[in-house]
C-alpha positions as CSV (number, residue, x, y, z in Angstrom):
1,X,182.2,65.0,113.4
2,X,185.4,67.4,113.1
3,X,183.9,69.5,110.7
4,X,180.9,70.0,112.8
5,X,183.2,70.8,115.9
6,X,185.1,73.5,113.7
7,X,181.9,75.3,112.7
8,X,180.7,75.2,116.3
9,X,184.0,76.5,117.5
10,X,183.8,79.2,114.7
11,X,180.7,80.1,115.7
12,X,181.5,80.8,119.3
13,X,184.8,82.7,118.4
14,X,182.6,85.1,116.0
15,X,180.0,85.6,118.8
16,X,182.9,86.5,121.3
17,X,184.5,88.8,118.9
18,X,181.1,90.4,118.0
19,X,180.6,91.1,122.0
20,X,184.1,92.3,122.3
21,X,183.4,94.9,119.6
22,X,180.3,95.9,121.0
23,X,181.7,96.2,124.7
24,X,184.6,98.2,123.5
25,X,182.3,100.5,121.5
26,X,180.3,101.3,124.8
27,X,183.4,101.6,127.0
28,X,185.5,104.0,124.5
29,X,185.0,107.7,125.0
30,X,184.1,109.7,122.3
31,X,186.7,112.1,120.8
32,X,185.9,115.7,121.8
33,X,184.0,117.3,119.2
34,X,184.7,120.7,117.8
35,X,182.4,123.8,119.1
36,X,180.8,123.9,115.3
37,X,179.8,120.2,115.7
38,X,177.6,120.9,118.7
39,X,175.4,122.9,116.5
40,X,172.3,120.8,115.4
41,X,169.5,121.5,113.0
42,X,168.1,123.2,115.7
43,X,170.9,125.5,116.4
44,X,173.2,125.4,119.5
45,X,172.6,122.9,122.4
46,X,171.2,126.1,124.3
47,X,168.6,126.6,121.5
48,X,167.5,122.7,121.8
49,X,167.5,123.2,125.7
50,X,165.0,126.0,125.3
51,X,162.9,124.2,122.7
52,X,162.1,121.1,125.0
53,X,158.5,120.6,126.6
54,X,159.4,118.1,129.4
55,X,157.0,117.1,132.1
56,X,158.0,118.0,135.7
57,X,158.1,115.6,138.6
58,X,154.2,115.7,139.1
59,X,153.7,115.3,135.2
60,X,152.6,118.5,134.1
61,X,154.3,119.6,130.8
62,X,156.3,122.4,131.0
63,X,158.4,124.5,128.6
64,X,161.9,125.2,129.3
65,X,161.7,128.3,127.3
66,X,160.6,129.9,130.7
67,X,164.1,130.0,131.9
68,X,165.5,132.3,128.9
69,X,166.9,135.3,130.3
70,X,168.2,133.8,133.5
71,X,171.5,132.3,134.3
72,X,171.0,128.5,134.9
73,X,172.5,125.7,136.5
74,X,171.3,122.7,134.4
75,X,172.0,119.5,136.3
76,X,171.6,116.4,134.4
77,X,171.2,113.5,137.0
78,X,169.3,109.9,137.8
79,X,167.7,108.6,140.9
80,X,169.9,105.7,140.6
81,X,173.1,107.8,140.4
82,X,174.5,108.1,143.8
83,X,176.6,111.2,143.3
84,X,173.6,112.8,141.7
85,X,171.6,112.2,144.7
86,X,174.3,113.2,146.9
87,X,174.6,116.7,145.6
88,X,170.9,117.3,145.4
89,X,170.6,118.8,148.9
90,X,173.8,121.1,148.2
91,X,171.9,122.2,144.9
92,X,168.8,122.9,147.0
93,X,170.6,125.0,149.5
94,X,172.4,127.0,146.6
95,X,169.1,127.4,144.9
96,X,168.0,129.2,148.0
97,X,171.3,131.5,148.1
98,X,171.0,132.4,144.4
99,X,167.3,132.8,143.8
100,X,167.4,136.6,144.3
101,X,170.2,136.9,141.6
102,X,168.5,135.9,138.6
103,X,170.2,132.3,138.9
104,X,168.1,129.2,138.4
105,X,168.8,125.4,139.1
106,X,167.0,123.2,137.0
107,X,167.3,119.2,137.1
108,X,166.8,117.1,133.9
109,X,166.2,113.6,135.0
110,X,167.4,110.8,133.0
111,X,164.8,107.8,134.0
112,X,161.2,106.9,133.7
113,X,158.7,109.4,134.6
114,X,157.4,107.1,137.5
115,X,160.8,106.5,139.2
116,X,161.4,110.4,139.0
117,X,158.0,110.9,140.5
118,X,158.6,108.5,143.2
119,X,162.1,110.0,143.7
120,X,160.7,113.5,144.3
121,X,157.9,112.5,146.6
122,X,160.4,111.2,149.2
123,X,163.0,113.7,148.5
124,X,163.2,117.5,149.3
125,X,164.2,119.2,145.9
126,X,164.0,123.2,146.3
127,X,164.2,123.6,142.3
128,X,162.3,122.5,139.2
129,X,163.0,118.8,138.1
130,X,162.0,117.8,134.7
131,X,161.9,114.3,133.1
132,X,163.9,113.8,129.8
133,X,164.5,109.9,130.0
134,X,167.1,109.0,127.5
135,X,166.6,111.8,125.2
136,X,168.3,113.6,128.1
137,X,171.6,111.9,127.7
138,X,171.6,112.7,124.3
139,X,171.1,116.5,125.1
140,X,174.0,116.2,127.9
141,X,176.1,115.1,124.9
142,X,175.3,118.0,122.9
143,X,176.6,120.2,125.7
144,X,180.0,118.3,125.3
145,X,179.1,115.1,128.0
146,X,180.8,112.7,125.3
147,X,180.9,110.0,127.9
148,X,177.5,110.2,128.9
149,X,178.3,110.3,132.5
150,X,176.2,111.5,135.4
151,X,175.9,114.1,137.0
152,X,176.7,116.5,134.4
153,X,176.0,120.1,135.0
154,X,175.9,123.0,132.6
155,X,176.3,126.6,133.8
156,X,174.6,129.0,131.4
157,X,174.9,132.8,131.5
158,X,171.6,134.7,131.2
159,X,172.9,135.7,127.7
160,X,172.5,131.8,126.9
161,X,175.8,130.9,126.5
162,X,177.8,128.1,128.1
163,X,180.0,129.3,130.9
164,X,181.3,126.0,132.1
165,X,180.6,122.4,132.4
166,X,181.1,119.9,135.0
167,X,181.3,116.1,134.7
168,X,180.9,114.0,138.1
169,X,180.0,115.2,141.5
170,X,179.8,119.2,141.8
171,X,182.7,120.9,143.6
172,X,180.3,123.6,145.3
173,X,183.2,126.0,146.0
174,X,184.4,125.8,142.5
175,X,180.8,126.5,141.2
176,X,180.2,129.5,143.7
177,X,183.6,131.0,142.2
178,X,182.3,130.4,138.8
179,X,178.8,132.0,139.6
180,X,180.7,134.8,141.2
181,X,182.8,135.5,138.5
182,X,179.7,135.9,136.2
C-alpha cells in the first residue's frame, strides 16, 4: 500500500513539474535576436511579407507584393484583442490622412477567416485587412515581436526597410511624428 501511494505521489509531482516547465516556457519572453537572425531562407521579414498570398476579409486571395514601393504601416491584430479594436478607428482616420502621401495601412489578422470576416462586416475599417491566422504571429516575431503580443505594428519605408516597430496600442502622436520624419 505504501509503495502504491509513493508511485501515485511521484506521478502527480512529475505531472506538476512538467506543467510548470511548460507554463514557464510560455510566459518567458524570448531573448532579443540579433538583426541577422531575423533573416530567413526567404530573406528578410520584409521579403517574406511581400511573398505572402493572403485572403482579405471577403475571402479574396491577395498578393501583398502589391504594396511594394509604398511606405507601409503593417498592423498585426486580432478581433479578440481589445487594444487592437480600440486603435482601428484611429488607424482608419490616419489612412484617410496619409493616402495621398504614398503611405498605406494594412491589417494582418491573427484569427480564423470566419472571425475576421464577421468582425469586418460589423466594423468600419478603411484599409485592407488580410487573414493570416497563426502564421501571422510567426511573421510578427520575425519583425521583432519576440513576445508575440498584439497589437504589433511595423512602420516600413517605401524602400522596404523597417523604420520602427510598436508593441501595444499605438500612440498616434508618436506614429505621426515618425511618419513626418520619413
